[in-house]
Structure formats: C-alpha cells, structure tokens
KOLMAR-810539 format. One record per residue: residue number from 0; residue in one letter; x, y, z of N, C-alpha, C in turn. Coordinates in nm, 3 decimals. Example, Ala and Ser with C-alpha at 12.3 -4.5 7.8 and 13.67 -1.06 7.14 Angstrom:
NODE|num|residuo|nc1|nc2|nc3|cac1|cac2|cac3|cc1|cc2|cc3
NODE|0|A|1.319|-0.569|0.780|1.230|-0.450|0.780|1.320|-0.330|0.780
NODE|1|S|1.285|-0.225|0.708|1.367|-0.106|0.714|1.290|0.003|0.787
//
This chain:
NODE|num|residuo|nc1|nc2|nc3|cac1|cac2|cac3|cc1|cc2|cc3
NODE|0|M|1.651|-0.737|-2.425|1.568|-0.842|-2.367|1.588|-0.845|-2.217
NODE|1|P|1.481|-0.836|-2.134|1.500|-0.840|-1.991|1.561|-0.972|-1.946
NODE|2|V|1.664|-0.967|-1.866|1.731|-1.085|-1.813|1.740|-1.067|-1.662
NODE|3|T|1.715|-1.172|-1.588|1.719|-1.160|-1.444|1.841|-1.230|-1.389
NODE|4|K|1.877|-1.191|-1.268|1.982|-1.262|-1.198|1.928|-1.397|-1.156
NODE|5|D|2.017|-1.490|-1.123|1.977|-1.626|-1.091|1.883|-1.624|-0.972
NODE|6|S|1.755|-1.655|-0.996|1.656|-1.651|-0.890|1.666|-1.770|-0.797
NODE|7|S|1.753|-1.869|-0.830|1.769|-1.983|-0.742|1.854|-1.951|-0.621
NODE|8|I|1.925|-1.836|-0.624|2.014|-1.801|-0.513|1.935|-1.780|-0.386
NODE|9|S|1.823|-1.709|-0.397|1.741|-1.681|-0.279|1.598|-1.658|-0.321
NODE|10|S|1.504|-1.722|-0.252|1.364|-1.707|-0.288|1.312|-1.568|-0.256
NODE|11|T|1.384|-1.493|-0.171|1.339|-1.358|-0.137|1.424|-1.253|-0.205
NODE|12|H|1.496|-1.290|-0.310|1.580|-1.196|-0.383|1.496|-1.081|-0.438
NODE|13|N|1.540|-0.959|-0.407|1.473|-0.839|-0.454|1.333|-0.819|-0.398
NODE|14|L|1.299|-0.889|-0.287|1.169|-0.869|-0.227|1.180|-0.770|-0.112
NODE|15|R|1.094|-0.670|-0.109|1.090|-0.581|0.004|1.007|-0.644|0.113
NODE|16|M|1.011|-0.589|0.234|0.946|-0.650|0.348|0.796|-0.668|0.326
NODE|17|E|0.730|-0.568|0.264|0.586|-0.581|0.244|0.554|-0.694|0.147
NODE|18|D|0.646|-0.721|0.053|0.626|-0.831|-0.042|0.644|-0.966|0.027
NODE|19|I|0.740|-0.971|0.121|0.762|-1.094|0.197|0.638|-1.126|0.278
NODE|20|D|0.576|-1.023|0.336|0.454|-1.043|0.413|0.344|-1.100|0.324
NODE|21|M|0.331|-1.048|0.199|0.231|-1.099|0.107|0.264|-1.244|0.070
NODE|22|R|0.393|-1.272|0.056|0.434|-1.408|0.020|0.387|-1.509|0.123
NODE|23|Q|0.390|-1.470|0.249|0.352|-1.561|0.357|0.204|-1.589|0.360
NODE|24|H|0.127|-1.508|0.286|-0.018|-1.523|0.292|-0.077|-1.552|0.154
NODE|25|H|-0.002|-1.618|0.069|-0.055|-1.654|-0.063|-0.174|-1.747|-0.043
NODE|26|P|-0.295|-1.706|-0.082|-0.416|-1.785|-0.054|-0.437|-1.900|-0.152
NODE|27|L|-0.350|-1.998|-0.147|-0.360|-2.109|-0.241|-0.485|-2.195|-0.218
NODE|28|E|-0.553|-2.174|-0.105|-0.675|-2.252|-0.081|-0.785|-2.211|-0.179
NODE|29|N|-0.757|-2.110|-0.262|-0.857|-2.055|-0.355|-0.928|-2.160|-0.439
NODE|30|P|-0.874|-2.257|-0.508|-0.732|-2.284|-0.528|-0.689|-2.237|-0.668
NODE|31|S|-0.628|-2.122|-0.676|-0.579|-2.069|-0.803|-0.436|-2.025|-0.785
NODE|32|L|-0.358|-2.039|-0.889|-0.221|-1.991|-0.885|-0.217|-1.838|-0.885
NODE|33|A|-0.324|-1.776|-0.935|-0.334|-1.629|-0.937|-0.469|-1.590|-0.877
NODE|34|P|-0.484|-1.600|-0.746|-0.614|-1.577|-0.681|-0.666|-1.435|-0.701
NODE|35|Y|-0.797|-1.424|-0.708|-0.862|-1.294|-0.722|-0.820|-1.203|-0.606
NODE|36|G|-0.777|-1.082|-0.640|-0.740|-0.985|-0.538|-0.597|-0.997|-0.488
NODE|37|F|-0.523|-1.095|-0.537|-0.384|-1.110|-0.494|-0.295|-1.025|-0.585
NODE|38|V|-0.299|-0.894|-0.559|-0.228|-0.795|-0.639|-0.161|-0.696|-0.545
NODE|39|F|-0.087|-0.601|-0.601|-0.024|-0.499|-0.518|-0.132|-0.411|-0.454
NODE|40|P|-0.103|-0.352|-0.337|-0.204|-0.276|-0.261|-0.278|-0.170|-0.342
NODE|41|S|-0.207|-0.094|-0.424|-0.273|0.011|-0.501|-0.373|-0.047|-0.600
NODE|42|R|-0.344|-0.165|-0.651|-0.436|-0.232|-0.744|-0.557|-0.287|-0.668
NODE|43|K|-0.531|-0.340|-0.548|-0.640|-0.402|-0.471|-0.744|-0.298|-0.431
NODE|44|K|-0.701|-0.176|-0.400|-0.796|-0.070|-0.365|-0.895|-0.046|-0.477
NODE|45|R|-0.849|-0.059|-0.601|-0.936|-0.037|-0.715|-1.040|-0.149|-0.728
NODE|46|L|-1.005|-0.269|-0.686|-1.100|-0.381|-0.689|-1.207|-0.363|-0.583
NODE|47|E|-1.170|-0.299|-0.473|-1.262|-0.283|-0.361|-1.356|-0.164|-0.379
NODE|48|Y|-1.329|-0.079|-0.478|-1.410|0.042|-0.498|-1.551|0.006|-0.544
NODE|49|K|-1.650|0.068|-0.477|-1.790|0.050|-0.515|-1.858|0.187|-0.519
NODE|50|P|-1.902|0.230|-0.635|-1.969|0.360|-0.644|-2.105|0.356|-0.575
NODE|51|E|-2.146|0.466|-0.518|-2.274|0.472|-0.450|-2.388|0.493|-0.549
NODE|52|A|-2.487|0.407|-0.539|-2.611|0.421|-0.619|-2.584|0.437|-0.768
NODE|53|N|-2.489|0.360|-0.820|-2.464|0.362|-0.964|-2.486|0.221|-1.018
NODE|54|H|-2.605|0.197|-1.068|-2.638|0.063|-1.117|-2.585|0.042|-1.259
NODE|55|H|-2.559|0.153|-1.329|-2.512|0.142|-1.466|-2.361|0.158|-1.470
NODE|56|W|-2.293|0.065|-1.409|-2.147|0.072|-1.403|-2.090|-0.068|-1.387
NODE|57|V|-1.983|-0.095|-1.458|-1.915|-0.224|-1.450|-1.768|-0.199|-1.421
NODE|58|N|-1.717|-0.261|-1.318|-1.574|-0.253|-1.288|-1.504|-0.359|-1.374
NODE|59|E|-1.453|-0.316|-1.488|-1.392|-0.410|-1.582|-1.265|-0.472|-1.525
NODE|60|E|-1.203|-0.404|-1.429|-1.085|-0.462|-1.364|-1.123|-0.589|-1.289
NODE|61|K|-1.240|-0.587|-1.225|-1.288|-0.707|-1.156|-1.314|-0.820|-1.255
NODE|62|V|-1.370|-0.783|-1.369|-1.404|-0.883|-1.470|-1.279|-0.958|-1.517
NODE|63|I|-1.172|-0.884|-1.547|-1.054|-0.951|-1.602|-0.977|-1.025|-1.493
NODE|64|V|-0.977|-0.972|-1.369|-0.906|-1.041|-1.262|-0.976|-1.171|-1.226
NODE|65|R|-1.109|-1.171|-1.228|-1.182|-1.296|-1.201|-1.153|-1.399|-1.310
NODE|66|L|-1.146|-1.354|-1.435|-1.114|-1.445|-1.545|-0.973|-1.499|-1.530
NODE|67|W|-0.878|-1.413|-1.495|-0.738|-1.454|-1.473|-0.730|-1.558|-1.362
NODE|68|D|-0.807|-1.537|-1.256|-0.816|-1.634|-1.147|-0.862|-1.770|-1.200
NODE|69|R|-0.972|-1.770|-1.276|-1.029|-1.895|-1.326|-0.934|-1.966|-1.423
NODE|70|R|-0.867|-1.891|-1.507|-0.776|-1.951|-1.606|-0.652|-2.012|-1.541
NODE|71|N|-0.627|-1.979|-1.415|-0.508|-2.031|-1.346|-0.542|-2.127|-1.232
NODE|72|R|-0.664|-2.179|-1.232|-0.706|-2.272|-1.128|-0.660|-2.415|-1.161
NODE|73|K|-0.663|-2.498|-1.056|-0.618|-2.636|-1.073|-0.701|-2.712|-1.176
NODE|74|N|-0.829|-2.677|-1.186|-0.917|-2.749|-1.279|-0.928|-2.681|-1.415
NODE|75|A|-0.846|-2.577|-1.440|-0.849|-2.507|-1.569|-0.772|-2.586|-1.674
NODE|76|P|-0.802|-2.563|-1.802|-0.728|-2.630|-1.909|-0.578|-2.601|-1.901
NODE|77|R|-0.498|-2.701|-1.932|-0.354|-2.686|-1.930|-0.301|-2.649|-2.068
NODE|78|P|-0.186|-2.577|-2.072|-0.110|-2.526|-1.958|-0.171|-2.397|-1.904
NODE|79|L|-0.154|-2.374|-1.775|-0.203|-2.251|-1.714|-0.122|-2.132|-1.766
NODE|80|P|-0.184|-2.016|-1.780|-0.111|-1.899|-1.829|0.015|-1.866|-1.748
NODE|81|V|0.002|-1.862|-1.615|0.118|-1.831|-1.532|0.228|-1.935|-1.551
NODE|82|Q|0.188|-2.060|-1.560|0.286|-2.168|-1.582|0.361|-2.148|-1.713
NODE|83|T|0.287|-2.116|-1.819|0.350|-2.096|-1.950|0.449|-1.981|-1.946
NODE|84|I|0.409|-1.871|-1.883|0.494|-1.752|-1.877|0.620|-1.778|-1.795
NODE|85|I|0.603|-1.836|-1.676|0.716|-1.852|-1.583|0.807|-1.967|-1.621
NODE|86|H|0.748|-2.078|-1.665|0.830|-2.198|-1.686|0.857|-2.231|-1.833
NODE|87|E|0.802|-2.156|-1.925|0.833|-2.178|-2.067|0.892|-2.053|-2.132
NODE|88|I|0.816|-1.944|-2.127|0.859|-1.824|-2.198|0.983|-1.761|-2.136
NODE|89|L|0.982|-1.739|-2.004|1.096|-1.673|-1.941|1.227|-1.751|-1.958
NODE|90|P|1.229|-1.883|-1.930|1.354|-1.958|-1.950|1.401|-1.960|-2.094
NODE|91|S|1.308|-1.950|-2.189|1.348|-1.951|-2.330|1.419|-1.821|-2.369
NODE|92|Q|1.397|-1.715|-2.291|1.462|-1.587|-2.319|1.599|-1.576|-2.255
NODE|93|A|1.617|-1.640|-2.140|1.746|-1.637|-2.071|1.750|-1.746|-1.965
NODE|94|K|1.861|-1.820|-1.958|1.872|-1.928|-1.860|1.858|-1.877|-1.717
NODE|95|A|1.904|-1.754|-1.693|1.897|-1.698|-1.558|1.753|-1.675|-1.512
NODE|96|N|1.658|-1.680|-1.605|1.518|-1.661|-1.569|1.455|-1.786|-1.509
NODE|97|R|1.526|-1.899|-1.519|1.469|-2.025|-1.472|1.464|-2.028|-1.319
NODE|98|I|1.355|-2.075|-1.264|1.340|-2.088|-1.119|1.376|-2.230|-1.078
NODE|99|I|1.467|-2.241|-0.982|1.501|-2.371|-0.925|1.433|-2.387|-0.790
NODE|100|N|1.444|-2.284|-0.706|1.380|-2.284|-0.575|1.286|-2.164|-0.566
NODE|101|G|1.157|-2.191|-0.554|1.060|-2.083|-0.539|1.021|-2.068|-0.393
NODE|102|D|0.923|-1.981|-0.365|0.874|-1.971|-0.229|0.735|-2.033|-0.214
NODE|103|L|0.687|-2.097|-0.324|0.565|-2.178|-0.315|0.567|-2.279|-0.429
NODE|104|Q|0.491|-2.386|-0.412|0.480|-2.491|-0.512|0.336|-2.500|-0.560
NODE|105|F|0.318|-2.522|-0.689|0.185|-2.540|-0.746|0.196|-2.645|-0.855
NODE|106|D|0.121|-2.755|-0.839|0.129|-2.867|-0.933|0.273|-2.916|-0.950
NODE|107|G|0.349|-2.913|-0.841|0.485|-2.966|-0.843|0.589|-2.872|-0.902
NODE|108|L|0.550|-2.750|-0.938|0.643|-2.654|-0.995|0.666|-2.538|-0.899
NODE|109|P|0.790|-2.484|-0.894|0.818|-2.372|-0.804|0.778|-2.238|-0.864
NODE|110|Y|0.735|-2.147|-0.778|0.700|-2.013|-0.820|0.746|-1.911|-0.716
NODE|111|L|0.772|-1.790|-0.762|0.799|-1.678|-0.673|0.671|-1.596|-0.662
NODE|112|T|0.629|-1.569|-0.541|0.504|-1.499|-0.521|0.505|-1.360|-0.584
NODE|113|R|0.619|-1.293|-0.581|0.624|-1.160|-0.642|0.596|-1.169|-0.793
NODE|114|D|0.640|-1.277|-0.859|0.609|-1.293|-1.001|0.457|-1.290|-1.023
NODE|115|I|0.384|-1.359|-0.934|0.238|-1.366|-0.948|0.175|-1.230|-0.921
NODE|116|L|0.226|-1.159|-0.821|0.178|-1.025|-0.793|0.197|-0.933|-0.913
NODE|117|V|0.314|-0.942|-0.975|0.344|-0.858|-1.092|0.250|-0.893|-1.207
NODE|118|L|0.238|-1.021|-1.239|0.152|-1.063|-1.350|0.007|-1.021|-1.328
NODE|119|S|-0.046|-1.050|-1.211|-0.187|-1.021|-1.184|-0.215|-0.872|-1.182
NODE|120|S|-0.120|-0.793|-1.134|-0.140|-0.648|-1.129|-0.142|-0.588|-1.269
NODE|121|V|-0.055|-0.639|-1.357|-0.054|-0.589|-1.495|-0.180|-0.634|-1.569
NODE|122|V|-0.221|-0.759|-1.546|-0.344|-0.807|-1.609|-0.462|-0.722|-1.565
NODE|123|Q|-0.468|-0.685|-1.438|-0.578|-0.601|-1.390|-0.581|-0.467|-1.464
NODE|124|W|-0.464|-0.415|-1.496|-0.454|-0.287|-1.566|-0.527|-0.290|-1.700
NODE|125|F|-0.535|-0.407|-1.763|-0.606|-0.419|-1.891|-0.753|-0.384|-1.877
NODE|126|G|-0.804|-0.386|-1.754|-0.944|-0.352|-1.730|-0.968|-0.203|-1.709
NODE|127|T|-0.862|-0.124|-1.710|-0.877|0.022|-1.697|-0.900|0.084|-1.834
NODE|128|N|-0.936|0.211|-1.836|-0.955|0.280|-1.965|-0.827|0.280|-2.047
NODE|129|V|-0.715|0.312|-1.980|-0.586|0.316|-2.051|-0.547|0.176|-2.097
NODE|130|G|-0.568|0.077|-2.010|-0.535|-0.060|-2.046|-0.619|-0.112|-2.161
NODE|131|R|-0.746|-0.071|-2.163|-0.834|-0.112|-2.274|-0.784|-0.054|-2.405
NODE|132|C|-0.743|0.071|-2.403|-0.689|0.134|-2.524|-0.563|0.062|-2.569
NODE|133|F|-0.481|0.021|-2.472|-0.359|-0.053|-2.503|-0.393|-0.182|-2.577
NODE|134|I|-0.490|-0.256|-2.524|-0.527|-0.384|-2.584|-0.588|-0.364|-2.723
NODE|135|E|-0.674|-0.264|-2.738|-0.752|-0.251|-2.860|-0.682|-0.174|-2.971
NODE|136|T|-0.576|-0.101|-2.941|-0.505|-0.025|-3.044|-0.446|-0.118|-3.149
NODE|137|D|-0.478|-0.091|-3.274|-0.430|-0.172|-3.385|-0.304|-0.107|-3.446
NODE|138|I|-0.191|-0.177|-3.433|-0.067|-0.123|-3.489|-0.022|-0.201|-3.612
NODE|139|S|-0.106|-0.293|-3.658|-0.066|-0.380|-3.770|-0.043|-0.302|-3.899
NODE|140|R|-0.108|-0.185|-3.913|-0.093|-0.108|-4.037|0.017|-0.004|-4.028
NODE|141|Q|0.079|0.005|-3.911|0.191|0.098|-3.896|0.317|0.036|-3.956
NODE|142|S|0.404|0.119|-4.004|0.529|0.070|-4.064|0.632|0.046|-3.952
NODE|143|I|0.618|-0.069|-3.889|0.705|-0.104|-3.777|0.801|-0.214|-3.820
NODE|144|P|0.930|-0.188|-3.821|1.028|-0.290|-3.862|1.018|-0.414|-3.774
NODE|145|G|1.015|-0.530|-3.836|1.011|-0.655|-3.761|0.877|-0.687|-3.698
NODE|146|F|0.771|-0.619|-3.743|0.640|-0.645|-3.681|0.591|-0.785|-3.714
NODE|147|H|0.539|-0.851|-3.612|0.472|-0.980|-3.627|0.363|-0.983|-3.522
NODE|148|F|0.251|-1.047|-3.552|0.138|-1.046|-3.460|0.174|-1.103|-3.323
NODE|149|E|0.267|-1.197|-3.316|0.307|-1.250|-3.186|0.384|-1.147|-3.104
NODE|150|R|0.439|-1.047|-3.172|0.515|-0.942|-3.104|0.433|-0.814|-3.082
NODE|151|E|0.305|-0.820|-3.118|0.221|-0.700|-3.113|0.223|-0.633|-2.975
NODE|152|F|0.201|-0.710|-2.870|0.189|-0.650|-2.737|0.325|-0.611|-2.681
NODE|153|L|0.428|-0.681|-2.721|0.564|-0.640|-2.684|0.593|-0.501|-2.740
NODE|154|I|0.560|-0.482|-2.866|0.586|-0.355|-2.933|0.502|-0.243|-2.871
NODE|155|K|0.375|-0.271|-2.846|0.288|-0.169|-2.788|0.334|-0.131|-2.648
NODE|156|F|0.377|-0.230|-2.571|0.422|-0.200|-2.435|0.551|-0.118|-2.438
NODE|157|A|0.638|-0.149|-2.532|0.761|-0.071|-2.547|0.728|0.074|-2.580
NODE|158|Q|0.625|0.094|-2.661|0.582|0.230|-2.694|0.528|0.302|-2.571
NODE|159|E|0.452|0.230|-2.488|0.399|0.289|-2.366|0.512|0.326|-2.269
NODE|160|M|0.615|0.242|-2.265|0.726|0.264|-2.173|0.807|0.387|-2.208
NODE|161|K|0.796|0.432|-2.332|0.865|0.554|-2.372|0.803|0.677|-2.306
NODE|162|Q|0.675|0.664|-2.270|0.604|0.775|-2.206|0.628|0.776|-2.056
NODE|163|S|0.625|0.658|-1.994|0.647|0.647|-1.850|0.680|0.502|-1.817
NODE|164|D|0.737|0.481|-1.698|0.774|0.346|-1.656|0.650|0.276|-1.600
NODE|165|L|0.577|0.208|-1.687|0.454|0.142|-1.646|0.478|0.031|-1.545
NODE|166|V|0.591|-0.036|-1.555|0.619|-0.145|-1.461|0.631|-0.088|-1.319
NODE|167|A|0.702|0.023|-1.305|0.715|0.088|-1.175|0.579|0.135|-1.124
NODE|168|F|0.496|0.185|-1.215|0.363|0.234|-1.177|0.272|0.121|-1.131
NODE|169|L|0.268|0.011|-1.207|0.174|-0.096|-1.179|0.216|-0.185|-1.062
NODE|170|T|0.343|-0.185|-1.027|0.391|-0.266|-0.915|0.420|-0.181|-0.792
NODE|171|H|0.371|-0.059|-0.792|0.403|0.037|-0.686|0.343|-0.001|-0.551
NODE|172|T|0.423|0.015|-0.447|0.377|0.007|-0.309|0.420|0.136|-0.241
NODE|173|C|0.327|0.203|-0.177|0.357|0.334|-0.118|0.470|0.328|-0.015
NODE|174|T|0.549|0.435|-0.014|0.660|0.451|0.079|0.646|0.588|0.145
NODE|175|P|0.730|0.620|0.244|0.726|0.754|0.305|0.742|0.867|0.203
NODE|176|H|0.810|0.841|0.092|0.825|0.942|-0.012|0.688|0.985|-0.066
NODE|177|C|0.596|0.890|-0.076|0.461|0.921|-0.128|0.390|1.019|-0.034
NODE|178|E|0.400|0.995|0.094|0.335|1.083|0.192|0.395|1.223|0.186
NODE|179|T|0.526|1.230|0.166|0.592|1.361|0.155|0.537|1.439|0.036
NODE|180|I|0.519|1.372|-0.076|0.466|1.437|-0.195|0.325|1.490|-0.171
NODE|181|R|0.244|1.411|-0.100|0.107|1.455|-0.072|0.106|1.576|0.021
NODE|182|K|0.197|1.579|0.118|0.205|1.692|0.210|0.246|1.820|0.138
NODE|183|L|0.315|1.804|0.024|0.355|1.920|-0.055|0.241|1.973|-0.141
NODE|184|G|0.127|1.904|-0.133|0.010|1.954|-0.204|-0.028|1.879|-0.329
NODE|185|F|0.045|1.770|-0.360|0.012|1.690|-0.479|-0.084|1.579|-0.438
NODE|186|R|-0.213|1.606|-0.448|-0.314|1.511|-0.402|-0.311|1.381|-0.481
NODE|187|N|-0.321|1.270|-0.408|-0.330|1.137|-0.468|-0.211|1.101|-0.555
NODE|188|E|-0.099|1.171|-0.535|0.020|1.141|-0.612|0.113|1.049|-0.533
NODE|189|C|0.198|0.976|-0.604|0.293|0.885|-0.540|0.432|0.905|-0.600
NODE|190|W|0.529|0.852|-0.531|0.666|0.855|-0.579|0.694|0.720|-0.644
NODE|191|Y|0.699|0.719|-0.777|0.722|0.594|-0.850|0.871|0.581|-0.878
NODE|192|D|0.936|0.495|-0.802|1.080|0.480|-0.811|1.116|0.357|-0.894
NODE|193|R|1.173|0.379|-1.011|1.209|0.268|-1.098|1.315|0.178|-1.036
NODE|194|N|1.385|0.228|-0.935|1.486|0.147|-0.867|1.423|0.039|-0.780
NODE|195|N|1.294|0.051|-0.752|1.224|-0.052|-0.675|1.178|-0.168|-0.764
NODE|196|V|1.200|-0.156|-0.893|1.162|-0.261|-0.987|1.286|-0.342|-1.024
NODE|197|S|1.278|-0.472|-1.006|1.393|-0.557|-1.036|1.396|-0.596|-1.184
NODE|198|L|1.510|-0.646|-1.226|1.521|-0.696|-1.363|1.425|-0.811|-1.386
NODE|199|R|1.402|-0.889|-1.281|1.308|-1.001|-1.297|1.165|-0.949|-1.316
NODE|200|D|1.127|-0.845|-1.243|0.994|-0.787|-1.263|0.972|-0.753|-1.410
NODE|201|R|1.073|-0.690|-1.470|1.061|-0.649|-1.609|1.057|-0.770|-1.703
NODE|202|A|1.133|-0.874|-1.667|1.131|-0.997|-1.749|0.995|-1.063|-1.742
NODE|203|V|0.932|-1.062|-1.625|0.800|-1.122|-1.608|0.695|-1.049|-1.693
NODE|204|V|0.700|-0.916|-1.692|0.606|-0.839|-1.775|0.632|-0.865|-1.923
NODE|205|D|0.758|-0.873|-1.959|0.795|-0.907|-2.097|0.734|-1.042|-2.136
NODE|206|G|0.741|-1.139|-2.044|0.685|-1.272|-2.071|0.535|-1.267|-2.089
NODE|207|L|0.468|-1.185|-2.011|0.323|-1.170|-2.025|0.288|-1.113|-2.162
NODE|208|M|0.363|-1.014|-2.208|0.335|-0.954|-2.338|0.357|-1.056|-2.451
NODE|209|R|0.456|-1.139|-2.434|0.480|-1.245|-2.534|0.365|-1.345|-2.534
NODE|210|W|0.316|-1.380|-2.416|0.206|-1.476|-2.406|0.078|-1.419|-2.470
NODE|211|L|0.053|-1.291|-2.449|-0.067|-1.229|-2.506|-0.069|-1.238|-2.658
NODE|212|G|0.048|-1.237|-2.720|0.055|-1.246|-2.865|0.032|-1.385|-2.919
NODE|213|R|0.032|-1.484|-2.830|0.008|-1.623|-2.871|-0.142|-1.650|-2.882
NODE|214|K|-0.174|-1.767|-2.935|-0.314|-1.806|-2.951|-0.386|-1.808|-2.816
NODE|215|A|-0.322|-1.864|-2.714|-0.384|-1.873|-2.582|-0.409|-1.734|-2.524
NODE|216|G|-0.314|-1.642|-2.543|-0.330|-1.507|-2.492|-0.443|-1.433|-2.561
NODE|217|R|-0.453|-1.451|-2.693|-0.558|-1.383|-2.768|-0.696|-1.441|-2.734
NODE|218|E|-0.701|-1.570|-2.706|-0.827|-1.631|-2.663|-0.869|-1.577|-2.527
NODE|219|F|-0.771|-1.554|-2.440|-0.799|-1.496|-2.309|-0.860|-1.356|-2.325
NODE|220|L|-0.801|-1.275|-2.411|-0.851|-1.139|-2.434|-0.988|-1.141|-2.499
NODE|221|A|-1.011|-1.238|-2.587|-1.142|-1.249|-2.652|-1.249|-1.287|-2.550
NODE|222|E|-1.215|-1.377|-2.458|-1.312|-1.414|-2.354|-1.338|-1.297|-2.260
NODE|223|F|-1.235|-1.219|-2.231|-1.252|-1.099|-2.149|-1.348|-1.002|-2.217
NODE|224|A|-1.332|-0.981|-2.346|-1.420|-0.891|-2.420|-1.564|-0.940|-2.415
NODE|225|N|-1.583|-1.071|-2.425|-1.717|-1.129|-2.421|-1.779|-1.112|-2.282
NODE|226|R|-1.698|-1.133|-2.178|-1.748|-1.119|-2.041|-1.783|-0.973|-2.011
NODE|227|K|-1.703|-0.881|-2.064|-1.733|-0.739|-2.047|-1.867|-0.704|-2.109
NODE|228|Q|-1.888|-0.754|-2.230|-2.013|-0.725|-2.302|-2.133|-0.776|-2.222
NODE|229|N|-2.121|-0.897|-2.168|-2.229|-0.955|-2.089|-2.252|-0.876|-1.960
NODE|230|A|-2.143|-0.832|-1.898|-2.155|-0.755|-1.774|-2.224|-0.621|-1.797
NODE|231|W|-2.191|-0.554|-1.908|-2.254|-0.426|-1.939|-2.400|-0.446|-1.976
NODE|232|A|-2.432|-0.555|-2.041|-2.572|-0.585|-2.075|-2.653|-0.604|-1.948
NODE|233|A|-2.594|-0.674|-1.851|-2.662|-0.695|-1.723|-2.679|-0.563|-1.648
NODE|234|A|-2.578|-0.476|-1.657|-2.585|-0.345|-1.591|-2.695|-0.259|-1.653
NODE|235|N|-2.704|-0.264|-1.784|-2.810|-0.189|-1.853|-2.949|-0.238|-1.812
NODE|236|K|-2.960|-0.369|-1.795|-3.088|-0.427|-1.753|-3.124|-0.383|-1.613
NODE|237|R|-3.025|-0.380|-1.524|-3.049|-0.335|-1.386|-3.092|-0.189|-1.384
NODE|238|C|-3.026|-0.110|-1.468|-3.057|0.033|-1.475|-3.201|0.056|-1.517
NODE|239|K|-3.250|-0.020|-1.614|-3.387|-0.007|-1.662|-3.487|-0.049|-1.552
NODE|240|Q|-3.450|-0.152|-1.477|-3.538|-0.199|-1.371|-3.552|-0.097|-1.260
NODE|241|V|-3.440|-0.029|-1.229|-3.442|0.074|-1.124|-3.522|0.195|-1.171
NODE|242|A|-3.504|0.230|-1.300|-3.578|0.344|-1.355|-3.727|0.316|-1.359
//
C-alpha cells in the first residue's frame, strides 16, 4: 500500500522547481479545484493539439478533462472527487497521508498543488487510446484472488505497472536527460526516471483508482462515456456538412 511521508512537514516536500512554479499559478479563479489544463507540461501539449482540416475527430482527452474540471467546481455536487480522494481515501490508508498544511485552500480544506497535477494528469490519460482500453477492459471473469468490483481499477493499474512505470510516465516533466536521448537519435523519446516520483505521488494515484471503483467514480466514467458519444455524433454531423 503506498504510504507517504508526513506532508505536514513542508508544503513543498518532494516538489521540483518547475512544480513550485506551477503551484504559484494555480488558477483557482476558474473556480475549480482541478481546473481545465492544469496538468503536467507533456499532458498539456496534448490538450493544445489541433489537427488541420480534420472535422471528423474528437480529442477525448479534452472531453474527460473538462468533465473533471466541472465535477470539482465549487457549485458541483458534494463531495468533490479530489476532496474525497485527498481527505477521505488517502488518510484511511495511512495516517501519514493526511495533509495538515497545504499550499492552497479550497472550501476551507488544505491541498497540495502537486496532488492535483498528478490526479488531473492521470484522469486525462483515460481519454487516450491506451487509457480507454484500461477503463473498458473487463477483468471480472478472470480468476483473480481477492477480486472485488471496488478494487477493479486498483488491480488493473497494478497489471499495467508490471509493464512500465505509468506514474513516472504520466507525471513526467522533461529534463536535460530527455534532450540527450533525442540527440542520440531517439525521436520524441524522454527519460522517465522513477526516482522523480515520490511515495505521495503513488499514494495519490492509488487513491484515484480506489475512487474509480466506487459508485461516484463509476458514475463519472459513465458520464464521460456519454459525453464522448455525443461529441463523436457532433463530429460526424460536421463531417457530413463539410462533405
């Protein structure tokens, strides 16, 4: 079970300089606890991508990030997903996961900005082809010891982690090592260093997977599926109009 060091010691514990810079610019005027586009740089580039003259295309990453933004707004139904994960699920797994002093306040509760960056970046991944397969893969008929529907996404993520360190990949921020790799001829490749991922980062992702297995998490995924369907229907309509 991921356990973090006492995050009350320092609000900038395990934050690199680029993360501190992001912390200073948390756009709470949105007003959402998880504002659209407030993700790690590599994830944000994917939100900004626009194909040329392709009317029959939907960026599903945008769809889920916009929904995540709305579900974490001040006027959204309570409890907010981020609130549940940070202030209910994480502390229930380990006392050291509890936040006493954060670097921002929302509805009177403390939060660490890096936690929000981690959560939103992983949620955005669900809008990719690989992320969609992760969500839709049915493991209920597999002979998995201790399987329970609330643990479904925990188990699936653990299976994914056997292939590669997804947490390091999804929270990646480029370093000089990445540029060195590209100069060696590996185009668009990066240096994914698992040492740049803190124990708390892993605990936060663990909390998200636990939340997805709950009723609220499954309702979120169901609404995402519905929004995707509507977005593709609109794209098909645009395509016919252009033709």
